[in-house]
N, C-alpha and C positions, 0 to 999 in steps of 0.2 A: 504494500500500500504506500503510495507516495506521501511524503511529508507535506503538510499544509504550508502554504506560503505565509510569511509574516504579514499581519494586517497593516496596511498603510492608512494614514489619515485620509478621509474622503477627498480632500483637496489634491493630495499627491496622486491618488488613484486616478482622479479625473485628468490631471495634467499628463500623466503617463499615457492614458488612453487617447487623449487628444493628439499627443505627439506621434503615437503609433499610427493613428488614423491618417494623419498628415503624410507620414512616410509611405503608407500603403497607397494613398491616392496619387502621390507623385510617381511611385513605381508603376502603377496601373496606367497612368496617363502616358508615361514614357513608352511602355510596352505597346499601347494602342497606337501611338504616334509612329512607332517603328513599323508596326503592321501596315498602317496606311501608306507610309513612305516606301514600303517594299524592302526595308532593311531586315525584316523578320518575316518568315513565312508562317502561315497558320500551323503547319506541321511542326515547326520548331518550338512552339509555345509549350506543349507538354514536356519537352525535353529540358526546359529551363530548370525544373525541379524546385522552384521556390513557391512559397505560399501564395504570393500574389497571382502567379500564373494559374495555380491550381484552384484558387477561389474565384477567379474571374468567370463570370457567366458566359456561356457559349454565344448568347445573343450579342453581347458586347464585343466579343472577339470577331464575330462575323459581320457586324454592322458596317465596317468600312467596305467590305466586299459587296454587301447588299445595296448600299447607297450608290456604288458605281455601276451596278447592273441595271438601274432604273433608266 
């Protein structure tokens, strides 16, 4: 059984969560921009192996390609 994490004050927990959310949004934006620009292929995304690629919805990954098909 894993040991529980030490409790942080609510302000520190919120600050950490906001910082993490900002990093994830930036990483996801960079990944989607690379997809749109053609520097990254759709097949390369699962091979990245990071949480951002794994947790990005398929609709968001495919949207650059769907918009250009119209």
